[in-house]
N, C-alpha and C positions, 0 to 999 in steps of 0.2 A: 485534245486535239493536237498533240505534238507529233511530229515526225519520229521521235525518239521512242515511242511507245514499244515495250519489248526489247529494247536494246539496253544492253548493261551501262551503267554510268561510267564516265571516262575516268581513267586513272590519271591521265596527264593532259592538262590544257595548255597548248602553245599559242602565246598571243604575240603577234608580230607587230612591227612598226614602232617599238619602243614605248608604246602607251602602257601604263601599269593600272589598266582598269578593264572590266569586263563588258561594260555597257549592258549588263543584264543577260549577257549571252549564257545559256543553259544554267541559269541561276540556281535551281533546284537540283539539277543532275550533277552539278559540279561542287556540290557542298563538301565532299571529302577528296576531291581531285587535288593533285599536286599542279602548281602553275609554273610556268616557264615564260620568261619575257624576253623577246628577242628584239634587237635593234632593227633588223633587216625588214624592209616592206615585203609584203606577200609575194609580189611578182619577182623579188630579189631572193627569196628564200630558196637556200640551196640544200643539197643532200648533207653537205658538212654541218649546216645549222641544225638539221634535224638530228643529226648523230650526236651533236653537242647537247641537244635537249634531252636525249635518250640517255647519255651519260650522266648528266645532272640528275635525272630522275632516278637512275639506277643507284646513285650515291646516297639518296635520301632515305631517312628512316621515317616511313609513314606513320601517322599518330591517329588517324581516323577520327579527329576532334578530341582526342584525349590530351 
């Protein structure tokens, strides 16, 4: 009964507010996702923060659990 049924698993999960935990968010779907933690609170999250997350993701070597 998930709203994510039929959707691809996320490649990147961006966590705002400086917290370095997921609190059970997309626990099964994000098993091979890359995580980016941002200090900005969600209302203050800007385009530049998003671009930084994308740049960080692009520089990573994905291992998919290996």
